[in-house]
N, C-alpha and C positions, 0 to 999 in steps of 0.2 A: 504494500500500500504506500505511496500515494502522492498524487499531486495535490497541493494544499493551497487554500486561501484562508484569510482570516476575516471574520465578521467584525463589525464595528461594535465595541462594547457600549452598553447602555446602562442607565440607572446607576446602581451602587457599584457595578463592576468597572465603570469608566476609570481609566488610569491604572488599573491593576495590571501587573506585568504578565506577559504570556510566557508559558513554560514550554520549552522545546528541548529535545536531545539533538545536539549539533556537534560538528567538528569545525574548529577555527581554521581559517586559511592563513598559513604562515608565509607563503610566497607564491607569486604567479610569474612564471617565466624566469627571466634573469633578475627580476626585482622591480623597483618602482617605475622605471622607464617602460617596461613591457606592460605594466598595468595602466599607466597613463595613456598608452597607445589605444586603449579601448574607448577613449573619450569620443572618438569619431562615430561611435555607434549609439551614443546616449545623449540625452539632454543635460543630465547632471550625473557625474560619477560619484559613487559612494566612497567614503574614506576607507583606505585599505585596512585600517586597524579593526574595523567592525565586520569584515567579510567572513562569511561562514557558510557551511552547507547543512541544511536541516535534514536530520534523519527521521525524526518523529515530532509532529506538532501536537502538543497536548492542549495548548490554549490557556485561557484564564480558568483557574481551578474552580472558582465558584460557579462559573457558567457551565463547566463540565459536570459538576455535582448536580446542578439544577437539571441538566439534560438527562442525567442518569435517574434522578428522582422522578422526572416526568415519565420516562420510559418504563419504569417499574411501578408506576402509579403510587409512588410514595413509599414503597417497601424498602428501598435503599435510600436512607436519609443522608443529607450532606454530612451530618455529624459522624456517620459511619464511613462514608465514602472518602472524605478528604484524607484521613489518616492512612487508609489503605492505598490510595494513589501515591501519597508521599513516601510511604514505606517501599512500594514497588520501584519508584523512580530512584530513590537513594541507594537501592541495593543492586541496580543494574551494573553488569560488568562494563569495564572501560574498553573501548575499541582503541587500539594503539594507532599512532600517527601513520600516515601512508602517503604515497604519491599517486596522483591522478593526472589526466591530461585533457585538454579541450581543443577542439578545432571548429567550434561553432558558437555564434552568439544567437540566442533565441528569445522570443517574446515570452513574458511570464505574467501571471496575475491578471489574466484577461486583457493583456496588452499594455498594462500600466508600466511594467518594468521590462528591462532587458537583462539577460544573464548568460553566463557561460554554461553550456551543456557539458557535463563532465563524464568522462570514462573513468570508472573506478575499479579497483581489483574485486574479484569475486567475493572475497571475505567481507567487503563492505556491504555488498548486496545481502550476504548471509546475515550480517549483523542487523541490518535494517529489517530484514524479514523476522529475525528473532525478536526485535522490539514489537513488531505488530502482533506476533504470536503471543508474546507476553502480555500485551494489552488485551488480547482476546481472552486469555486465561483469567486476567484480573477482572474483566467485566463478567465473565461466567461465574467467578467466585462471588461477585456482588449480586448475582441473581438475575442478570439480564438474559432475555431470550432474543432470538434473531439478531445475534451480535453483529454480523456483517452489515445488516441493514442499519443498525444503530451507528456503527463507525462511519458509514458513508453518509448518514443523515444528520449526525450531531452538528449543530452550528458551532459549538465550541471547538470540536476537533477540526472542522473545516476542510474535510477531504472532498476533492472534486473527482478523483479517479482512483481505482484500486491499484493502478500501476505507478510505481515510484520512479520519477525521473531525476537522477542526480544533477543538481544545478547550483550555481552561485549567482544570486542577484547582484548586479554590479552598478545599476543606475536606473534613472527614470527614462522611459521611452520618449522619443521625440513626438510620436503620435501613437494612436491606438492600432495602427495598421502596419507596423514595422515587420518586414519579413525576416526569417532566419538568414544569417549571413555566415558563410564559411570563412575562417581565418587561418593564418599559419598556426600549426599546432604549438601549444604552450604547455609546459609541465606545471603542475600545481602541487604544492606541498601542504599537507593538512596535519594539524596537531591531534592530540588525543581527544576522544569524545568527552563531552561535558554536558551538564544540565544548564541551559540558559536561565538566568534569574533563579538559581538554586536557593539563594537566601530568602526568596519570597515564599518558599514552601513552608507550610505550618511546622513550627518547631525547629526550623533551620536558621532563623535570623539571629 
């Protein structure tokens, strides 16, 4: 699983951080000059320090807990769900850093963004599949039925497709109709996997 998009938080969840499992980008190509060369494909290039590849989008925890409560008709309460999700996330194994490569810039997020489509080693695909399988088991333990339907339908999780496309968002698209563009191949170095906004998890601050 998954191509992902994020819904706009409303009400009491506005401003709460999104939780993801990701790998940081340590280097693209030979360094800063190679990354700056991507400017010609975007309206505004992201700062290199924040570049990452998302392996699993969990979203805003309170919203996910509300989605689960609604799906189970209140049987799985947020008071029970939130500690279970936190425990699962913090006990995930760490994926060691690796090398990938890219030769294509593609539109993302419904055309709002542009990013690098990344070829990654098989063990990265295996780890990402392990995350989704673990999420499936967690939701089963919480008493959900039709779990695949829940994962694809939960606004908090934000999945658009069951197929995961490894990518790095690099900047804002110039228009909503930018085509994919082939580029000279570049090597990409990734660091160890981590939980984005880990300190926002209950009991982790």
